[in-house]
NULUM-865459 format. One line per field, with one value per residue (C-alpha): x, y, z; residue number from 1. Coordinates in pm, 1 decimal. Layout:
x <- [X | ...]
y <- [Y | ...]
z <- [Z | ...]
resi <- [NUM | ...]
# end
This chain:
x <- [10978.8 | 10752.7 | 10807.4 | 10465.6 | 10494.0 | 10706.6 | 10466.3 | 10165.9 | 10326.9 | 10407.5 | 10052.5 | 9908.7 | 10125.6 | 10029.8 | 9657.7 | 9680.0 | 9851.1 | 9587.4 | 9307.2 | 9463.1 | 9506.9 | 9145.8 | 9019.4 | 9170.9 | 8883.5 | 8506.4 | 8484.8 | 8725.4 | 8517.2 | 8202.3 | 8367.6 | 8488.1 | 8143.4 | 7980.7 | 8226.2 | 8157.8 | 7780.1 | 7806.8 | 8021.7 | 7809.2 | 7470.6 | 7302.8 | 7326.3 | 7024.2 | 6862.4 | 6785.1 | 6553.9 | 6447.7 | 6627.9 | 6827.0 | 7096.8 | 7397.5 | 7253.7 | 6911.4 | 7062.1 | 7296.2 | 7014.3 | 6787.5 | 7071.9 | 7130.3 | 6757.8 | 6758.7 | 7073.3 | 6927.4 | 6607.7 | 6813.1 | 7029.8 | 6732.2 | 6887.7 | 6609.9 | 6864.4 | 7056.4 | 6735.3 | 6613.1 | 6941.8 | 6839.1 | 6499.1 | 6372.2 | 6303.3 | 5927.7 | 5699.0 | 5800.5 | 6116.8 | 5923.6 | 5694.0 | 5998.3 | 6136.7 | 5803.6 | 5784.2 | 6142.1 | 6062.2 | 5745.7 | 5931.3 | 6190.7 | 5922.2 | 5743.8 | 6032.3 | 6347.8 | 6361.3 | 6270.2 | 6551.0 | 6815.2 | 6739.1 | 6707.3 | 6555.7 | 6473.4 | 6435.4 | 6232.0 | 6309.9 | 6053.7 | 6132.9 | 6440.9 | 6430.2 | 6379.8 | 6224.5 | 6122.0 | 6141.0 | 5926.3 | 6094.9 | 5921.4 | 6112.7 | 6021.0 | 6132.7 | 6168.7 | 6144.9 | 5799.5 | 5676.5 | 5604.9 | 5635.4 | 5722.9 | 5690.5 | 5953.3 | 5937.1 | 6273.7 | 6340.3 | 6639.7 | 6672.4 | 6881.8 | 7091.2 | 7228.3 | 7443.4 | 7705.8 | 7467.7 | 7211.3 | 7031.2 | 7121.7 | 6851.7 | 6641.6 | 6360.3 | 6020.2 | 5952.4 | 5579.3]
y <- [-2874.9 | -2567.0 | -2313.7 | -2371.3 | -2749.6 | -2765.8 | -2528.1 | -2728.1 | -3052.1 | -2905.5 | -2773.9 | -3108.6 | -3293.0 | -3047.9 | -3077.7 | -3457.7 | -3468.1 | -3236.6 | -3450.0 | -3768.1 | -3611.5 | -3491.6 | -3834.1 | -4001.4 | -3898.5 | -3916.8 | -3539.2 | -3496.0 | -3727.1 | -3535.0 | -3205.4 | -3347.1 | -3490.5 | -3156.3 | -2967.5 | -3205.1 | -3171.5 | -2792.8 | -2761.7 | -2998.2 | -2831.6 | -2494.7 | -2284.0 | -2256.4 | -1912.1 | -1816.1 | -1565.8 | -1532.3 | -1626.7 | -1950.9 | -2042.0 | -2235.1 | -2568.8 | -2518.9 | -2381.2 | -2680.0 | -2924.4 | -2771.9 | -2767.4 | -3138.5 | -3215.9 | -3052.2 | -3243.2 | -3576.0 | -3505.7 | -3424.3 | -3734.8 | -3961.3 | -4098.0 | -4210.0 | -4368.0 | -4042.8 | -3839.8 | -4066.5 | -4001.3 | -3632.9 | -3714.4 | -3657.2 | -3979.0 | -3937.5 | -4224.7 | -4564.8 | -4600.2 | -4751.6 | -4445.2 | -4214.4 | -4428.7 | -4420.9 | -4041.2 | -4001.7 | -4209.5 | -4005.8 | -3675.1 | -3796.0 | -3907.4 | -3573.6 | -3324.8 | -3508.8 | -3384.2 | -3030.7 | -3030.0 | -3060.2 | -2704.7 | -2372.9 | -2389.2 | -2115.0 | -2166.7 | -1917.8 | -1963.8 | -1858.6 | -1660.4 | -1726.5 | -2088.4 | -2182.3 | -2526.8 | -2559.9 | -2377.8 | -2383.8 | -2355.9 | -2318.5 | -2468.8 | -2328.0 | -2526.4 | -2268.8 | -2507.3 | -2633.3 | -2366.4 | -2636.5 | -2553.5 | -2794.4 | -2696.1 | -2842.9 | -2853.3 | -2859.2 | -2921.6 | -2979.6 | -3330.7 | -3497.4 | -3751.1 | -3933.6 | -3683.2 | -3523.6 | -3388.8 | -3229.3 | -2974.4 | -3125.0 | -3013.3 | -3271.5 | -3256.2 | -3411.3 | -3661.8 | -3701.7]
z <- [-2275.7 | -2267.1 | -1988.3 | -1830.3 | -1801.3 | -1482.0 | -1308.5 | -1427.2 | -1314.1 | -972.2 | -929.9 | -1036.4 | -784.0 | -508.8 | -586.9 | -601.0 | -261.2 | -112.6 | -251.7 | -117.5 | 225.8 | 218.4 | 115.7 | 418.6 | 644.8 | 629.5 | 666.7 | 376.2 | 160.6 | 249.0 | 153.1 | -178.3 | -252.2 | -166.3 | -389.3 | -678.9 | -636.6 | -610.0 | -921.5 | -1131.3 | -1085.4 | -1133.9 | -821.4 | -596.2 | -593.3 | -236.0 | -70.0 | 290.1 | 606.8 | 589.9 | 839.1 | 704.0 | 818.8 | 657.2 | 337.9 | 312.3 | 374.5 | 108.8 | -142.5 | -77.8 | -111.6 | -456.4 | -556.2 | -442.1 | -635.1 | -944.4 | -923.5 | -845.7 | -528.5 | -295.6 | -59.2 | -22.1 | 8.6 | 289.4 | 475.3 | 491.5 | 639.9 | 990.7 | 1178.3 | 1171.0 | 1087.7 | 955.8 | 746.1 | 454.7 | 447.1 | 424.0 | 142.3 | -43.6 | -3.0 | -132.0 | -440.1 | -502.9 | -466.5 | -718.3 | -967.2 | -933.8 | -908.3 | -1017.0 | -1374.4 | -1264.5 | -1004.4 | -1277.6 | -1389.2 | -1212.2 | -865.1 | -615.7 | -243.0 | -41.6 | 328.2 | 586.4 | 899.4 | 1110.4 | 1219.5 | 1581.2 | 1598.0 | 1232.8 | 902.8 | 590.9 | 252.1 | -83.4 | -373.9 | -712.9 | -1016.1 | -1292.8 | -1587.7 | -1494.2 | -1252.4 | -994.8 | -626.8 | -344.7 | 21.3 | 252.7 | 630.6 | 805.5 | 1171.4 | 1396.9 | 1526.9 | 1795.4 | 1608.9 | 1910.3 | 2092.5 | 1871.3 | 1607.4 | 1837.9 | 1629.4 | 1290.2 | 1049.1 | 864.7 | 610.9 | 677.3 | 400.2 | 361.9]
resi <- [1 | 2 | 3 | 4 | 5 | 6 | 7 | 8 | 9 | 10 | 11 | 12 | 13 | 14 | 15 | 16 | 17 | 18 | 19 | 20 | 21 | 22 | 23 | 24 | 25 | 26 | 27 | 28 | 29 | 30 | 31 | 32 | 33 | 34 | 35 | 36 | 37 | 38 | 39 | 40 | 41 | 42 | 43 | 44 | 45 | 46 | 47 | 48 | 49 | 50 | 51 | 52 | 53 | 54 | 55 | 56 | 57 | 58 | 59 | 60 | 61 | 62 | 63 | 64 | 65 | 66 | 67 | 68 | 69 | 70 | 71 | 72 | 73 | 74 | 75 | 76 | 77 | 78 | 79 | 80 | 81 | 82 | 83 | 84 | 85 | 86 | 87 | 88 | 89 | 90 | 91 | 92 | 93 | 94 | 95 | 96 | 97 | 98 | 99 | 100 | 101 | 102 | 103 | 104 | 105 | 106 | 107 | 108 | 109 | 110 | 111 | 112 | 113 | 114 | 115 | 116 | 117 | 118 | 119 | 120 | 121 | 122 | 123 | 124 | 125 | 126 | 127 | 128 | 129 | 130 | 131 | 132 | 133 | 134 | 135 | 136 | 137 | 138 | 139 | 140 | 141 | 142 | 143 | 144 | 145 | 146 | 147 | 148 | 149 | 150 | 151 | 152]
# end
């Protein structure tokens, strides 16, 4: 047996145990999903003044565009207008920007957010630009101030 194999086996067992422990909760699953998305895609180039919540939201919007997931994009949406209109907008955004979102993307965040923030996404492969409007939304008590994107 090579000298490095026991160490590799021990590290593999430790990592497996950590992953299993992390998978036992919804928060752990969300962190693992986020880490997988982050590792699998080009990093977002950022300018301006994001806060952690708006930066995370915009990153997820780009990922959902890239993976063509209208259902997951709708979950990031502000509850404005009818649900079918949000779904239609998500599908249109994916048709228009989905392929572009798989490449390099820059996000230019407007001024410090208070009640809303504008973000310009620039898709480097095509040169297209998409303006996003973000706003905090009361999600039923525990998530007061969770940021959402307006799908329209």
